[in-house]
MMTF fields as JSON, N, C-alpha, C and O atoms, coordinates in Angstrom:
{
  "mmtfVersion": "1.0.0",
  "mmtfProducer": "UNKNOWN",
  "numBonds": 307,
  "numAtoms": 308,
  "numGroups": 77,
  "numChains": 1,
  "numModels": 1,
  "chainsPerModel": [1],
  "groupsPerChain": [77],
  "chainIdList": ["A"],
  "bondAtomList": [4, 2, 8, 6, 12, 10, 16, 14, 20, 18, 24, 22, 28, 26, 32, 30, 36, 34, 40, 38, 44, 42, 48, 46, 52, 50, 56, 54, 60, 58, 64, 62, 68, 66, 72, 70, 76, 74, 80, 78, 84, 82, 88, 86, 92, 90, 96, 94, 100, 98, 104, 102, 108, 106, 112, 110, 116, 114, 120, 118, 124, 122, 128, 126, 132, 130, 136, 134, 140, 138, 144, 142, 148, 146, 152, 150, 156, 154, 160, 158, 164, 162, 168, 166, 172, 170, 176, 174, 180, 178, 184, 182, 188, 186, 192, 190, 196, 194, 200, 198, 204, 202, 208, 206, 212, 210, 216, 214, 220, 218, 224, 222, 228, 226, 232, 230, 236, 234, 240, 238, 244, 242, 248, 246, 252, 250, 256, 254, 260, 258, 264, 262, 268, 266, 272, 270, 276, 274, 280, 278, 284, 282, 288, 286, 292, 290, 296, 294, 300, 298, 304, 302],
  "bondOrderList": [1, 1, 1, 1, 1, 1, 1, 1, 1, 1, 1, 1, 1, 1, 1, 1, 1, 1, 1, 1, 1, 1, 1, 1, 1, 1, 1, 1, 1, 1, 1, 1, 1, 1, 1, 1, 1, 1, 1, 1, 1, 1, 1, 1, 1, 1, 1, 1, 1, 1, 1, 1, 1, 1, 1, 1, 1, 1, 1, 1, 1, 1, 1, 1, 1, 1, 1, 1, 1, 1, 1, 1, 1, 1, 1, 1],
  "groupList": [{"groupName": "UNK", "atomNameList": ["N", "CA", "C", "O"], "elementList": ["N", "C", "C", "O"], "formalChargeList": [0, 0, 0, 0], "bondAtomList": [1, 0, 2, 1, 3, 2], "bondOrderList": [1, 1, 2], "singleLetterCode": "X", "chemCompType": "L-PEPTIDE LINKING"}],
  "groupTypeList": [0, 0, 0, 0, 0, 0, 0, 0, 0, 0, 0, 0, 0, 0, 0, 0, 0, 0, 0, 0, 0, 0, 0, 0, 0, 0, 0, 0, 0, 0, 0, 0, 0, 0, 0, 0, 0, 0, 0, 0, 0, 0, 0, 0, 0, 0, 0, 0, 0, 0, 0, 0, 0, 0, 0, 0, 0, 0, 0, 0, 0, 0, 0, 0, 0, 0, 0, 0, 0, 0, 0, 0, 0, 0, 0, 0, 0],
  "groupIdList": [1, 2, 3, 4, 5, 6, 7, 8, 9, 10, 11, 12, 13, 14, 15, 16, 17, 18, 19, 20, 21, 22, 23, 24, 25, 26, 27, 28, 29, 30, 31, 32, 33, 34, 35, 36, 37, 38, 39, 40, 41, 42, 43, 44, 45, 46, 47, 48, 49, 50, 51, 52, 53, 54, 55, 56, 57, 58, 59, 60, 61, 62, 63, 64, 65, 66, 67, 68, 69, 70, 71, 72, 73, 74, 75, 76, 77],
  "secStructList": [7, 7, 7, 7, 7, 1, 7, 7, 7, 7, 3, 3, 3, 7, 7, 6, 6, 7, 7, 2, 2, 2, 2, 2, 2, 2, 2, 1, 6, 6, 1, 7, 2, 2, 2, 2, 2, 2, 2, 2, 2, 2, 2, 6, 2, 2, 2, 2, 6, 1, 7, 4, 4, 4, 6, 7, 7, 4, 4, 4, 7, 7, 7, 7, 7, 6, 6, 1, 3, 3, 3, 7, 1, 7, 7, 7, 7],
  "xCoordList": [0.859, -0.032, 0.625, 1.797, 0.417, 1.354, 0.591, -0.598, 1.312, 0.459, 1.047, 2.159, 0.086, 0.738, 0.236, -0.637, 0.849, 0.215, -0.236, 0.367, -1.732, -2.469, -2.207, -2.313, -1.941, -1.527, -0.107, 0.098, 0.656, 2.161, 1.664, 0.865, 2.29, 2.072, 3.378, 4.54, 2.948, 3.888, 4.93, 4.643, 6.268, 7.415, 8.584, 8.694, 9.615, 10.656, 11.917, 12.045, 12.947, 14.437, 14.996, 14.847, 15.415, 15.6, 16.845, 17.698, 17.052, 18.33, 19.176, 18.784, 20.296, 21.671, 21.455, 21.564, 21.148, 21.204, 19.422, 19.135, 18.619, 17.417, 17.012, 17.799, 16.008, 15.555, 13.881, 13.327, 13.391, 12.235, 11.251, 10.404, 11.589, 11.277, 11.389, 10.401, 12.453, 12.823, 11.966, 11.587, 11.596, 11.096, 9.461, 8.934, 9.005, 7.724, 7.467, 6.31, 8.312, 7.79, 7.922, 7.35, 8.752, 8.584, 7.514, 6.963, 7.483, 6.376, 5.051, 4.275, 4.582, 3.224, 3.187, 3.233, 3.137, 3.013, 1.615, 0.66, 1.497, -0.149, -0.292, -0.999, 0.583, 0.351, 1.293, 2.486, 0.716, 1.613, 2.952, 2.712, 3.812, 5.454, 5.196, 5.237, 4.982, 4.92, 3.92, 4.286, 2.448, 1.908, 2.472, 2.609, 2.721, 3.618, 4.773, 4.757, 5.628, 6.447, 5.942, 6.497, 4.912, 4.53, 3.892, 3.819, 3.234, 2.733, 3.845, 3.613, 4.749, 5.798, 6.456, 6.762, 6.672, 7.261, 6.663, 7.256, 5.342, 4.45, 4.6, 4.818, 4.443, 4.465, 5.703, 5.778, 6.785, 7.989, 8.8, 9.943, 8.247, 8.759, 10.073, 10.882, 10.303, 11.694, 12.87, 13.883, 12.591, 13.32, 13.483, 14.604, 12.213, 12.036, 12.77, 13.673, 12.339, 12.735, 14.092, 14.448, 15.043, 16.313, 17.329, 17.298, 18.174, 18.984, 20.166, 21.107, 19.89, 20.321, 21.663, 22.393, 22.22, 23.492, 24.539, 25.767, 23.771, 24.435, 24.508, 25.005, 23.943, 23.887, 24.903, 25.337, 25.459, 26.378, 25.947, 26.769, 24.842, 24.2, 24.892, 25.792, 24.313, 25.125, 24.798, 23.756, 25.88, 25.796, 24.779, 24.004, 24.914, 24.443, 22.658, 21.843, 22.414, 20.881, 20.06, 18.84, 20.59, 19.305, 19.455, 20.272, 18.404, 18.665, 18.181, 17.727, 18.195, 17.535, 18.843, 19.779, 18.88, 19.928, 19.581, 18.411, 20.343, 19.872, 19.323, 18.62, 19.468, 19.175, 18.011, 17.57, 17.692, 15.952, 15.025, 15.2, 13.888, 12.802, 11.791, 11.632, 11.191, 10.486, 8.815, 8.473, 8.204, 6.622, 6.215, 6.323, 5.556, 4.926, 3.712, 3.152, 2.8, 1.193, 1.375, 2.297, 0.029, -0.518, -0.779, -1.286, -0.601, -0.699, -2.615, -3.549, -2.414, -4.029, -4.559, -4.033, -5.583, -6.284, -6.691, -7.26],
  "yCoordList": [-1.369, 0.085, 1.043, 0.906, 1.952, 3.421, 4.447, 4.577, 5.315, 6.628, 7.439, 7.297, 8.53, 10.0, 11.18, 11.058, 12.001, 13.456, 14.391, 14.803, 14.895, 15.457, 17.098, 17.92, 17.457, 18.802, 18.803, 18.098, 19.67, 20.124, 21.304, 22.186, 21.137, 22.433, 23.445, 23.059, 24.904, 25.479, 25.989, 26.232, 26.205, 26.061, 26.473, 26.226, 27.379, 27.86, 27.426, 26.93, 27.817, 27.499, 29.246, 30.207, 29.301, 30.708, 31.214, 30.367, 32.289, 32.973, 33.321, 33.459, 33.412, 33.228, 34.237, 35.249, 34.734, 35.397, 35.662, 36.342, 35.124, 35.537, 35.378, 34.787, 35.756, 35.795, 35.5, 35.543, 35.18, 35.014, 36.321, 36.136, 37.386, 38.908, 38.891, 39.273, 38.502, 38.894, 37.958, 38.411, 36.648, 35.49, 36.375, 36.655, 36.631, 37.184, 38.314, 38.552, 39.062, 40.217, 40.055, 40.74, 39.057, 38.371, 37.243, 36.913, 36.906, 35.942, 35.887, 35.182, 36.926, 36.993, 38.419, 39.189, 38.884, 40.47, 40.917, 40.217, 42.12, 42.311, 42.147, 42.87, 40.811, 40.497, 41.417, 41.638, 41.774, 42.753, 41.553, 40.433, 41.874, 41.349, 40.27, 39.055, 40.742, 39.993, 38.883, 37.709, 39.27, 38.233, 37.025, 35.826, 37.722, 36.823, 36.177, 34.98, 36.43, 35.676, 34.575, 33.478, 34.884, 33.704, 32.749, 31.574, 33.284, 32.173, 31.271, 30.086, 31.74, 30.758, 29.881, 28.699, 30.64, 29.99, 28.622, 27.561, 28.821, 27.771, 26.481, 25.288, 27.031, 26.002, 25.415, 24.594, 25.935, 25.311, 25.119, 25.574, 24.42, 23.951, 23.268, 23.442, 22.307, 21.793, 22.841, 22.567, 24.038, 25.182, 25.887, 26.208, 26.351, 27.5, 26.463, 27.028, 25.103, 24.889, 24.304, 23.641, 24.474, 23.963, 24.916, 26.145, 24.217, 24.989, 25.941, 25.563, 27.204, 28.326, 28.111, 27.968, 28.041, 27.952, 26.792, 26.851, 25.773, 24.759, 25.069, 24.275, 26.393, 26.671, 27.539, 27.393, 28.765, 29.765, 30.784, 31.285, 31.252, 32.521, 33.442, 33.135, 35.021, 36.179, 35.79, 35.298, 36.108, 35.779, 34.311, 34.286, 33.596, 31.991, 32.416, 31.725, 33.281, 33.575, 33.361, 33.438, 33.083, 32.988, 31.287, 30.929, 30.494, 29.097, 28.943, 27.833, 29.774, 29.436, 29.185, 29.983, 27.796, 27.869, 27.958, 27.843, 28.113, 28.28, 26.539, 26.453, 25.752, 24.386, 23.74, 22.591, 24.85, 24.377, 24.598, 25.452, 23.688, 23.757, 24.675, 24.229, 25.738, 26.618, 26.368, 26.506, 26.044, 26.137, 27.265, 27.733, 28.191, 29.469, 29.264, 30.324, 28.255, 28.221, 26.984, 26.18, 27.142, 25.995, 24.754, 24.465, 24.243, 22.299, 22.462, 22.957, 21.755, 21.24, 20.161, 19.185, 20.642, 19.699, 18.181, 17.271],
  "zCoordList": [0.187, 0.207, -0.092, 0.26, -0.578, -1.015, -0.531, -0.819, 0.315, 1.05, 0.211, -0.299, 0.028, -1.084, 0.086, 0.946, -0.123, 0.336, -0.488, -1.48, 0.053, -1.085, -0.683, -1.593, 0.386, 0.356, 1.337, 2.325, 0.822, 1.613, 2.537, 2.221, 3.714, 4.371, 4.247, 4.368, 3.965, 3.554, 4.426, 5.598, 3.933, 4.701, 3.63, 2.429, 4.768, 3.949, 4.714, 5.833, 3.625, 4.395, 4.87, 4.116, 5.779, 6.339, 5.7, 5.432, 5.451, 4.702, 5.994, 7.153, 5.525, 6.286, 7.261, 6.569, 8.76, 9.737, 10.265, 11.25, 9.574, 9.875, 11.198, 11.938, 11.636, 13.288, 12.8, 11.701, 14.202, 14.245, 13.441, 12.567, 13.926, 13.583, 12.102, 11.474, 11.445, 9.913, 9.05, 7.97, 9.407, 9.107, 8.842, 7.765, 10.128, 10.293, 9.697, 9.351, 9.505, 8.439, 6.998, 6.15, 6.79, 5.206, 4.818, 3.768, 5.839, 5.561, 5.825, 5.18, 7.176, 7.881, 7.395, 8.355, 6.517, 6.594, 6.776, 6.436, 7.33, 8.04, 9.175, 9.876, 9.725, 11.357, 12.237, 12.031, 12.986, 14.265, 14.65, 15.102, 14.471, 14.605, 15.853, 15.659, 16.887, 18.315, 17.917, 17.968, 17.453, 16.939, 15.988, 16.229, 14.928, 13.83, 14.514, 14.227, 15.188, 15.965, 16.807, 16.866, 17.435, 18.643, 17.781, 18.14, 16.242, 15.74, 14.924, 14.689, 14.616, 13.634, 15.02, 14.859, 16.558, 17.533, 17.526, 17.336, 17.775, 18.13, 16.801, 17.007, 15.684, 14.632, 14.164, 13.25, 14.917, 14.925, 15.986, 16.036, 16.916, 18.185, 18.226, 19.137, 16.979, 16.538, 16.825, 17.467, 16.272, 16.389, 17.278, 17.671, 17.88, 18.752, 20.31, 20.929, 20.784, 21.811, 21.752, 22.727, 20.585, 20.652, 21.461, 21.393, 22.184, 22.72, 22.101, 21.402, 22.515, 21.607, 21.984, 21.003, 23.047, 22.832, 22.28, 22.336, 21.758, 20.766, 19.325, 18.527, 18.925, 17.655, 17.142, 15.999, 18.206, 17.986, 17.276, 16.51, 17.316, 16.549, 17.334, 18.117, 17.047, 17.596, 19.049, 19.482, 19.677, 21.134, 21.534, 22.49, 20.937, 21.162, 21.221, 21.832, 20.696, 21.019, 19.891, 20.034, 18.708, 17.594, 16.849, 16.001, 17.487, 17.088, 15.679, 15.402, 14.821, 13.469, 12.641, 12.69, 11.713, 10.851, 9.359, 8.996, 8.697, 7.037, 6.734, 5.728, 7.173, 6.707, 7.745, 7.773, 8.547, 9.461, 8.363, 7.493, 8.437, 7.625, 8.591, 9.727, 8.3, 9.136, 8.352, 7.177, 9.303, 8.758, 8.891, 10.024, 7.743, 7.922, 7.945, 7.664, 8.179, 8.303, 9.218, 9.354, 9.856, 10.974, 10.668, 9.584, 11.187, 10.992, 10.795, 11.426, 9.61, 9.052, 10.114, 10.648, 10.176, 11.183, 10.339, 10.943]
}
């Protein structure tokens, strides 16, 4: 039996140096920045909950890597 995906959840690969705020402003225009950042973080717990110090971003506080898959829409029901 072969399973197929009928709908793919929209995602991006971040640009070098991207932050939650920069992704939010680019991908969720028209949404207040704090709301957009909160939405992105809740849709991307696999990135948001990663230990920041292990990544080596600016002062160890940017856990987003260019190789991370970032979902820019909520999970589908």
